C-alpha positions in Angstrom: 116.0 69.3 -36.0 114.5 71.7 -33.4 112.8 73.6 -35.9 111.5 70.5 -37.4 110.4 69.1 -33.7 108.4 72.4 -33.5 106.6 71.5 -36.7 106.1 68.1 -35.2 104.7 69.5 -32.0 102.4 71.7 -33.7 101.0 69.3 -35.9 100.7 66.8 -32.6 98.7 70.0 -31.1 96.7 69.5 -34.0 96.1 65.9 -33.8 95.1 66.7 -30.0 92.3 68.9 -31.1 91.0 66.5 -34.2 90.7 64.0 -31.7 88.9 66.2 -29.1 86.9 67.4 -31.8 85.9 63.8 -32.9 84.8 62.6 -29.4 82.5 65.9 -28.8 81.1 65.1 -32.3 80.5 60.9 -31.3 78.6 62.9 -27.9 76.8 65.2 -29.6 78.2 68.0 -28.0 77.8 70.9 -30.8 77.8 73.5 -29.3 81.5 72.6 -27.5 82.8 70.5 -31.1 82.2 74.6 -32.5 84.4 76.0 -29.4 86.9 74.0 -30.1 87.0 74.3 -33.8 88.1 77.6 -33.3 91.7 76.7 -31.4 91.9 73.9 -34.6 92.0 76.5 -36.8 94.4 78.7 -34.6 96.6 75.6 -34.2 96.4 74.8 -37.9 97.2 78.4 -38.9 100.2 78.6 -36.8 101.9 75.6 -38.6 101.9 78.3 -42.0 104.2 80.3 -40.2 106.4 78.0 -39.0 109.7 78.3 -41.2 110.7 75.0 -43.3 114.3 74.2 -44.0 114.9 72.7 -47.3 115.9 69.4 -45.8 113.5 67.5 -43.4 115.0 64.2 -42.6 112.8 61.3 -43.6 112.2 60.5 -40.1 110.4 63.6 -39.4 108.4 63.5 -42.8 107.2 60.0 -41.8 106.4 61.3 -38.7 104.5 64.4 -40.0 103.1 61.8 -42.5 101.4 59.8 -40.3 99.9 62.5 -38.2 98.8 64.3 -41.2 96.8 61.0 -42.2 95.0 60.6 -38.9 93.8 64.4 -39.2 92.1 63.5 -42.3 90.7 60.4 -41.4 89.1 62.5 -38.2 87.9 65.1 -40.4 86.0 62.6 -42.5 84.7 61.0 -39.2 83.4 64.3 -38.2 82.3 65.6 -41.3 80.1 62.1 -41.5 78.7 62.9 -38.0 78.1 66.1 -38.9 76.2 65.5 -42.5 74.1 62.9 -39.7 72.8 65.8 -37.8 72.1 67.7 -40.2 70.2 65.1 -41.7 68.1 64.7 -38.5 67.5 68.5 -38.1 66.6 69.0 -41.4 63.9 66.0 -40.8 62.9 67.8 -37.3 62.4 71.0 -38.9 60.5 69.1 -41.8 58.2 67.8 -39.3 57.8 71.1 -37.3 56.6 72.6 -40.7 53.7 70.0 -41.4 53.0 70.3 -37.7 52.5 74.2 -38.1 50.5 73.6 -41.1 48.4 71.3 -39.7 48.2 73.5 -36.2 47.1 76.5 -38.4 45.0 74.7 -40.7 43.0 73.5 -37.3 43.1 76.9 -36.1 40.9 77.9 -39.4 38.8 74.8 -38.4 38.2 75.6 -35.0 37.7 79.6 -35.8 35.3 78.7 -38.7 33.3 76.6 -36.3 33.4 78.7 -33.2 32.0 81.6 -35.4 28.9 79.4 -37.2 28.3 78.4 -33.6 28.1 82.1 -32.7 25.8 82.5 -35.5 23.4 80.0 -34.2 
């Protein structure tokens, strides 16, 4: 039972990190989210090395199943928030490219106008 409880504890840690990542995503703290993701991935990796006995009680299975579902729900929400952020960044990049094109065009026009004025 101790081994099983340690498995439940590991999944609980992953859930805690997942919830923290979701909070960071909601608050648009993207750098902190990436930093937390490193710990999250290490915690996920730690579950792969835990020995699991053949028999896991239905109660432990139920606990793990509930935690896993919450983790998956959080990941889905985080992905939605990240996609929205990517869309925003894509729009900003598009606006920046357009502004750069306008500036370049205006710069060429201004340089020509100055050159023509200097010739007069």
